[in-house]
N, C-alpha and C positions, 0 to 999 in steps of 0.2 A: 852692467845695467845702469841706465841713467837714473838719477835721483827722481823719485816719484813715479817710476814706471815699473810694471810687473807683468807677468804673463797673464793673459786674459783668462779668467776663471770659468767662462761660459762653456758648457759641454760641447756646443756645436762649433766652437772655434778651436781648430787644431794647430794654430800657430804656436811655436815654442819660443818665440822671441818676446822680449819685454816691450809690448806694444800697447799696453793698457795703462793709462795715466791715472794715478790716484791723486786727488787734490792735496797739495801740501798745506794750504791754508785751512782747508776743510776736508779731512780724510773721509768724510761720508759721501763725497762726490767722486765719480770715476768716469772715464771715457775710454773705450777701446777704439783706436783709429781704424784698423782694418774692418772691424764689425760695424763701425758707425753706430755703436750702441753705447749708452751710458746715461746715467742720471744720478740717483741717490742710492743709499744703502738699502732702502726698502725695495726698490725695483730690482736691484741686484739679488737680494734674498729671494724675491719672487721668481726670478728667472732660474735660480739655482735649485729652489725647492719645489716649484710648481704650485705654490700657495699664492692665491690672489692677494694683492696688497691693499684691498679695499673691502668694505662691507664686513660681513660676519667673520671672514678669514683674517682680518687685520691683526687681531690679538694673537691668533695662532702663528702668524708670520713673525711678529715681534718676539714671541717666545722662541721660535726656531732660530732667529738671528742671535738671540741672547745665549742660546745653548751652544 
């Protein structure tokens, strides 16, 4: 595995290769090259949990990420 790369955690991505880059300077940023998806930890948590990252669900998402 290349430094800073990991397997994409998104459920719809079935690639088993380390194609998802996690920011080395800022590990809260990520980008999956095959999915053309990526942004910050809040959007990743939202994609994995199904909890919206804005409005009334924001606090619930932050708690989900923290757990």
